N, C-alpha and C positions, 0 to 999 in steps of 0.2 A: 861812842859813835853809833848812829842809827843806821840800820840796814833796811832798805826798801825792796820789796818784792816787785820785780818788773815782769809784767805779763808778756808772754811771747807766743808766737804761733808758728809751728813748723809745717803746717799744712799748705802754706803758700809757697809757690815756686816763682823765682824771678825769671821773667821772660827775657832772654838774652838776645836771641836772633830775630831781629825785626820787630820785637815787641810781641811776637805771636808764639814763639817756640822756646821752651826752656832747654837746658843742656841735656836733661834726661830724655826729653822728647826727641831732640836732635840725634842722640845716640841710637834710639830705637828706629828712627827713620833711616839713618845710615845703615843700620843692620838689616833693615827690610830691603833696602836697595841693593845691598851687597849679596842678597840671595840670588841675584842674577848669575852668580858664579856656578850655580847648579846646572845651568844650561851648557857648561863647558865640560861636564863629565861625559866621556864618550861611551861608557858601558851601558848606561840606563837609557831606555827608550824615551821619546819625547813626551808621551802621555804621562808617564811617572814624573818626569822632570817638571812638567807644567803643574801637575797636581801638588807636588811638594813645594814648588815656588809659591803658588797661590796660598797654600796653607800657612807657610812660614811668614810670607810677606804680610798677609792679613793679621796674623798673630802679633807681629811687631807693630803694625799700625794701630791695632787695638790697644797694645800696651802703651803706646805713645799718647793716645787721645781719649780713650774710654774711661769713664769714672762710674763705679758702681757704689751707690750710697756714700758719696763723698770720699771713696777710697779708689786710688788709681788701680787700673786693671792688672798691672804687673805685680803690685803688692798683694792684690787679691789672689792672683795665681800662685804666689809664694805661700800664702796662707793655705790654699787648697793642697799644694804639694806637701806642706808640713803636716796637714791633717792625715793624708794618706800614708805617709812614710814615718809617722811617729811610732814610738814604742807603745804597743797596745797591751792592755791588761785584760785577760779573759777570766771571767768568773764562771765556774761550772757549778751548777746546782742540780741536785737529784730531784726528779719529779716524784710526786706523791702518788 
């Protein structure tokens, strides 16, 4: 029996919602909109709430739509976190 290799591409996302937004993007947009819950925390002042909301909402919107060198921003962010929190090997050398 012959076996044929079938080429496949996992970089493509199926646009489910209206042909414009994929499931991954919809989850990030819902997460960004749910950051409005920050405004219901009574202890923190309004300036800090606004700053935190703008920071988190723009982060989620960037994760949904921004691509850096054909890599989605959320995956790029995970790569950055893995780089900073990986186990590091330090090599000490004596100077001459």
